[in-house]
MARBA-3410 file (N, C-alpha, C, O; in Angstrom, 1 decimal):
56
36.8,21.0,114.3,35.4,20.6,113.6,34.9,21.7,112.7,35.1,22.9,113.1 ~ 34.3,21.5,111.7,33.9,22.7,110.8,32.6,23.3,111.3,31.9,22.8,112.1 ~ 32.4,24.5,110.7,31.1,25.1,110.9,30.4,25.7,109.8,31.1,26.6,109.2 ~ 29.3,25.4,109.4,28.5,25.8,108.3,27.3,26.6,108.4,26.7,26.4,109.4 ~ 26.9,27.6,107.8,25.9,28.4,107.8,24.9,28.3,106.6,25.2,28.1,105.5
23.7,28.3,107.1,22.6,28.1,106.0,21.4,29.0,106.4,21.2,29.5,107.5 ~ 20.7,29.0,105.2,19.3,29.9,105.5,18.1,28.9,104.9,18.3,28.1,104.0 ~ 17.1,28.9,105.6,16.0,28.1,105.2,15.3,28.6,103.9,14.6,29.7,104.0 ~ 15.4,28.0,103.0,14.8,28.6,101.7,13.4,28.3,101.5,12.6,29.1,101.0 ~ 12.9,26.9,101.8,11.6,26.5,101.8,11.4,25.3,102.9,12.2,24.5,103.3
10.1,25.2,103.2,9.7,24.3,104.1,8.7,23.4,103.5,7.6,24.0,103.2 ~ 8.8,22.1,103.4,7.8,21.3,102.6,7.6,20.1,103.4,8.4,19.2,103.5 ~ 6.5,20.1,104.1,6.1,19.0,105.1,7.0,18.7,106.0,7.3,19.5,106.8 ~ 7.6,17.4,106.0,8.7,17.1,107.0,10.2,17.3,106.5,11.2,16.8,107.1 ~ 10.4,18.1,105.4,11.6,18.4,105.0,11.8,20.0,104.9,10.9,20.8,104.8
12.9,20.3,105.0,13.2,21.9,104.6,14.5,22.0,103.6,15.4,21.2,103.7 ~ 14.3,22.9,102.7,15.6,23.0,101.8,16.4,24.3,102.3,15.9,25.4,102.6 ~ 17.7,23.9,102.4,18.7,24.7,103.1,19.8,25.3,101.9,20.3,24.5,101.1 ~ 20.1,26.5,101.9,21.2,26.9,101.3,22.3,27.5,101.9,22.1,28.3,102.8 ~ 23.6,27.1,101.5,24.6,27.6,102.3,24.9,29.0,102.1,24.7,29.4,101.0
25.2,29.8,103.1,25.4,31.1,103.1,26.9,31.5,103.3,27.2,32.7,103.0 ~ 27.8,30.8,103.7,29.1,30.9,104.1,29.9,30.7,102.9,31.1,31.1,102.9 ~ 29.5,30.0,101.6,30.2,30.0,100.4,29.2,30.4,99.4,28.0,30.4,99.6 ~ 29.8,30.7,98.1,29.0,31.0,96.9,28.5,29.5,96.3,29.3,28.7,95.9 ~ 27.3,29.2,96.4,26.8,28.1,96.1,25.1,28.3,95.9,24.4,28.9,96.7
24.5,27.7,94.8,23.2,27.9,94.5,22.5,26.4,95.0,21.3,26.2,95.0 ~ 23.5,25.4,95.3,22.9,24.2,95.5,22.1,24.2,96.8,22.4,24.9,97.8 ~ 20.8,23.3,96.8,20.1,23.2,98.1,20.3,21.9,98.6,20.5,20.9,98.0 ~ 20.4,21.9,100.1,20.3,20.7,100.9,19.0,20.3,101.4,18.4,21.1,102.1 ~ 18.5,19.2,101.0,17.2,18.5,101.6,17.6,18.1,103.0,18.5,17.3,103.2
16.9,18.5,104.0,17.1,18.2,105.5,15.9,17.9,106.0,14.9,18.5,105.7 ~ 15.7,16.6,107.0,14.6,16.3,107.6,14.3,17.2,108.7,15.1,17.4,109.6 ~ 12.9,17.8,108.7,12.8,18.8,109.9,13.0,18.2,111.2,13.1,19.0,112.1 ~ 13.1,16.6,111.5,13.3,16.3,112.8,14.8,16.6,113.1,15.1,16.4,114.3 ~ 15.7,16.9,112.3,17.0,17.2,112.6,17.2,18.6,112.9,18.3,19.0,113.3
16.2,19.5,112.7,16.2,20.9,112.8,15.4,21.5,114.0,14.5,20.8,114.5 ~ 15.8,22.6,114.4,15.2,23.2,115.7,13.5,23.4,115.5,13.2,24.0,114.5 ~ 12.8,23.1,116.3,11.4,23.4,116.0,10.9,24.6,115.5,9.9,24.6,114.8 ~ 11.5,25.7,115.8,11.1,27.2,115.6,11.8,27.7,114.1,11.8,28.9,113.9 ~ 12.2,26.8,113.3,12.5,27.3,112.1,11.4,27.9,111.3,10.2,27.6,111.4
11.8,28.9,110.3,10.8,29.4,109.4,11.7,29.9,108.3,12.9,30.0,108.4 ~ 11.0,30.1,107.0,11.5,30.4,105.8,12.0,31.8,106.0,11.3,32.7,106.3 ~ 13.6,31.8,105.7,14.3,33.1,105.9,15.2,33.1,107.1,16.1,33.9,107.3 ~ 14.9,32.1,107.9,15.8,32.0,109.2,17.1,31.5,108.8,17.4,30.7,107.9 ~ 18.1,32.0,109.7,19.5,31.5,109.5,19.8,30.4,110.7,19.3,30.4,111.8
20.7,29.3,110.1,21.1,28.4,110.8,22.8,27.9,111.0,23.6,28.0,110.0 ~ 23.1,27.5,112.1,24.6,27.2,112.1,24.5,25.7,112.3,23.6,25.1,113.1 ~ 25.4,25.1,111.5,25.5,23.6,111.7,27.0,23.4,112.2,28.0,23.8,111.6 ~ 26.9,22.7,113.4,28.2,22.5,114.0,28.2,21.2,114.9,27.3,20.9,115.7 ~ 29.2,20.5,114.8,29.1,19.2,115.6,28.0,18.6,115.5,27.4,18.2,116.6
27.4,18.3,114.1,26.4,17.5,113.8,24.8,17.9,114.3,23.8,17.2,114.3 ~ 25.1,19.2,114.5,23.7,19.8,115.1,23.5,21.1,114.5,24.4,21.9,114.3 ~ 22.0,21.4,114.3,21.7,22.7,113.7,21.0,23.4,114.8,20.2,23.0,115.6 ~ 21.5,24.8,114.7,21.0,25.9,115.7,20.5,27.1,115.1,21.2,27.6,114.2 ~ 19.5,27.7,115.5,19.0,29.0,115.0,20.2,30.0,115.4,20.9,30.0,116.4
20.5,31.0,114.2,21.4,32.1,114.6,20.8,33.2,115.1,21.5,34.2,115.4
END
């Protein structure tokens, strides 16, 4: 299974914009906050593995 790394760029209500940090990309991924850990904040780093996000 693949592992991806993200940084939280912004939080807007029930959604957060994530930017991949393990590859060169300027694309943002919009993710529902319900799928993310409660403790996220702008600038925190996340690991996505096995269909789950966790704070690094």
